N, C-alpha and C positions, 0 to 999 in steps of 0.2 A: 424403676422405682427407687427413690432416695431413702436411705436409712437414717436412723437417729444421728449417727456420727456426722453425716453430711451437713445436717442443719446446725449441730453444735460447732462444727468447724466454721460455718458462716457466722455464728454468734461471736466466735473468737476473732474473726477478721474485723467485724464492725466494731467490736469492743475497743480495738486499738485507736479508734477515733477519739476516745476520751483520755488517752495517755497525756499526762501533764496538766489536765484540766479538772479531773474529778477529785483529785487528792484533797483530803485524806481518804475519801470514799474509794471503794474499788471500781475499776473501769469494767463494767458489766456489759455484755451484749445479749440481745434477745431478738428472736424472730418468731413470727406467728405463721403457721402453716394451715391452709384450708384446702381440702380436696387435692392434696399432694403438691400444692403450689405455695410459695412464700407470698403472703399478701401484705406483710408489714415487717419492718425492722426498727430497732431502737437501740441506742447506747446511752450510758449514763451522762447526764448533763453536767455542766460545771457545778462544783460543790454548792449545795443548797437547792439545786434544781431537781428536776424529775429523774427518777431511776429509769433504767433501760426498759423494764417491763411496762412502765407507765407511758413512756414515749412510743413504744410499739403499739400499745392499745389505743392511745389517743389519736394515732395517725390513721386509724381505720374509720371511714365514714359510716359504713353500714355495720353497726355494732351487733346486729343479729347473726353475722357470720361467726362471731366469737363462740357461740354456743355449740358450734360444730368444728372447732379449730383446736390445734395443739400449740402450746407455747413452749418454745425452747429457750433456755437461759443458761449462762455460764456458771452462775452462782445462785444458791438458794434464795428465793424471794424473801424479803424482810417481813417480819411480823410485828414490829414495834414502831412507835411514833418517834421519829427523829426530826430532821429538818422537813421531812415530808411524811404523809400517812403511810401505813403499811401496804406494800405491794400485794401481799397475799389477800388483803381485803378487796382490792380492786379486781384481782383475778376471780375471786368468788362472786363479786358483784355482777360480773359479766358472764358468769356461768361457763367459764372455759373448762371443758371436761377433762383435759389431759395436760400435764406439765412435765417436761423432760429437763432434768437439771444436770449440769456438769459436775458440780461438787457442792458439798455442804458448807455453809458459812460458819466459820469457827468463832465469830464474834459472839461472846457470851449472851448478848441481847437477842441473838437469833438462834444459832447452834441447834438446828433441827426443829425449832418451834414453828418456823414457817411451813416446813414440810408436814409436820403433824397437824397444823391448822387446815391445810389443804386436804389432807387425807380424811380428816374428821368430817369434812363437809362433802365427802363423796367424790373428790377429784382424784383421778388416777395419776399417780406420781411415780416417775422413774428417776433414780439418782445414780450418778457415777458414769455417765456417758462421756468418754474422753476425759476421765477424771484427772489423770496425770497432767495432761495438757492444760486443763483448766486451772489446776493448782499452780502450775508454773506461770501461767498468765497472771494469776492473782498473787504472785510471790511477795510483792510489797505488802499487800493487805494481810496475808497470812503470817508473814514474819513479824509485823507490828503486833498482831493480836496473840500469837503463840509464843514469841520470844521476848515480847515487851520491849522492843527496840525497833529502830528503822531498818529497812533493807539497805545494806551498806555496799556501795560500789567503789572499788579502788580504780583510779585511772592515772596512768602516767605515760610519758613517751621516753624512750631510751634510744641511744645510738646503736649502731651495729656492734660496737665494741663494749656496750653495756654501761654507758654513763647517762645520767639523767640531767646533768648540768656541767658546763665547762669549769675548769679550775679557776679561771679569771675571765672577766668581761668588762667592757668599757662603760656600759650604760645600765641604768636600773630599769631594765625591761627584759622580757623573755628572749632567750636565744632559741629560735625555732628549730626543732628537730624534725618535725613533720611538715608535710605540704599543706597548702590552703584547703584542700578537700577534706583532709583529716581534721583540720582545725574547725571547719564548718560542722562536721559530724559531732565534734565535742560540744558545740553550741546547741545542736539539736538535743543531745543528751541532757544538757543542763535544763532545757525547757521541759524535759520529761520527768525530772526529779524535783523533790520538794526543797532540798537544801544542798549546799555545797560547802566544803570545809578545807581550809588551808592553815598552815602554821605561820608564826612570826617571820621566819627567814624567807619564805616565799613572798610575803608582802614586801619585805625590805629589799629583796633582790630583784623582783619582777614587777612590783606595783601593779598587780592584775586588777581588773574590774570584776571578774567572775560573774559577768552578766551574759544575757543572750543578745548578741549583736549581729551575728551572721545567720540567725534563724528567727522565725516568727513564733513567739511563745512568751510565757511568763518567766521573769527572772526568778531563780531560786533564792531562798533565804541564805544569806552568806553567814558562815560561822568561822570566826577567826580565833585560833588559840594564841593568846598573847599574854604569857605568864606574868610578866613584870610591867604590863601596860606600857611597853616600849613604843608602840605605834601611835603617832599623832593622827588627828582627824583629816589631814590633808591627803592621805593615801586614798587611792581609788575605791578600795573596798568599803569606805565609809561615805560614799556618795549617796545621794537620795534616789538613785536608780532602783535600789532594792533594799530590803530590810537587812540589817547586819546585827548579829549577836557576837559579842566579844567575851571570850572565856579567859579569865585571869585568876590570880591567886585568891581573889575575893569570892569566886564561885566554884573553883576547882581545887581539890587537894592534890597537889603535884607529887606528894609522897605515896599516893595510891594509884592503882591502874587508871591511866588517863582515859583510854578508849572506853572503858566500862562506864566511867562517869559521864562522858560525853553522850554515849548511847542512851543512858538513862535520862539525862536532861532533855534530849531530843524527843524521847518517848513521852515525857511529861508535857512537852510542848506540842504534842499531837503531830509530830513530823514522822511520816512513815517511810521516807527514803532519802538517802543522802549520797552524794559523790564526794569521795576524799581525793582531792587533786594534788596533795603534796605539801611540801617537798618530801625528800627521801626519808627523813627522820620521822615525820608525821605518819607517812604511809607505813613505815616499818613498825611503828608503835601499834597500829591497828592489826597488822599481820601477826606480830609477836603475841598480842593478847587474844588472838583467835577471833577477832570481831570483824569479820567481813563475809560477804556472800558471793561476790562476783568481782573479778578484776579484768579490766580492759587495758591492754598494754600495746602501745604502738612501738614499732621498731622502724626508725627513720633510716634513710639511705645515706647516712653520714657517720664519720668517726670523730671523736674528741681526743683520742689518745690518752687523756687523763681528765680528772675532774671528780664529780660526785657520783659514786656508784649507784646503780639502780637498786631498788629494794630486792630482797631475796624472798621469793614467793614459793610456798608449798601448796599446790592446788592442782586440780585436774583441768588440762586444756580441753575445751570442747569445740572450738572453732578456730580457723585461721583463714584470713582473707587478705586480698591486696587492695589498696586504695592508691592507684597510680604506683609510685615507687615506694610507698610505705607498706608495712605489714602490720595487720591488726590481729592480735591473739586474745581470745576470751577464755578466762579460767573461772572455775567455780571451786568453792572450798570443799575439800574431801569430807 
């Protein structure tokens, strides 16, 4: 006999199908169980589409089964009208007698109201099954609502001897530290987050596109810190492949903490996650201001001997893995 945790784990698995597509909505997973068997599954559609619970309910042909079924979901069903009607209303309409929830929705528009609505109508509700795992899964959503800023991911590649860039180079393009497999993974990451940020020097030295080229997904919004408007529109970051926001002295006060202002502007623009890709000065700015949640650091199998030193990071390493001859270390902020 399967327990509640088994079905919430399945909800978390299928919820990952929405990564990069549901933003800024959370990527929720739901399953419906009847007579100890999963009879339906659903995950959040692309922003503006159906929520996970709706997709799971709609895929069942014989709706009479719902009156004797249990709905499992990673996040509290919504109780308000947004792009779509409240999920809690649909659950009650079909008289689903029991709902098992991973974690409460901290969005002030929900925040326990969905649970209260279900209970008031006689639905049996259990909250907090695999709560820690569900909160980690919804980290972008919770960071946005609780901290009023995006979930911030730092990413860079450094050599074995600790350099992020060589002292000199002959062309205005990247000097690759990592292998093609690691670079493809970075493109996958870009497709999963809502925005990506670099500074002026990275654009001048590397002329990056900051798009998803080696992966199937949506390009993130590009954010470029360009204090004195030094960059002309011929650089790749200003192509029509993706939206680009330029931050200059006209909209940023460079005498105040930059990362704080950037995070606030992104929050106001409804962006709930961003990758900071460098260079070293930009990355260190976010580190020094304490504005980061996760760091993904590649160590390539080469040495530069000299050049630009990699950022100095104070955080807790949680994983280390190999990608061919590259090493990938993941850190979280203490």
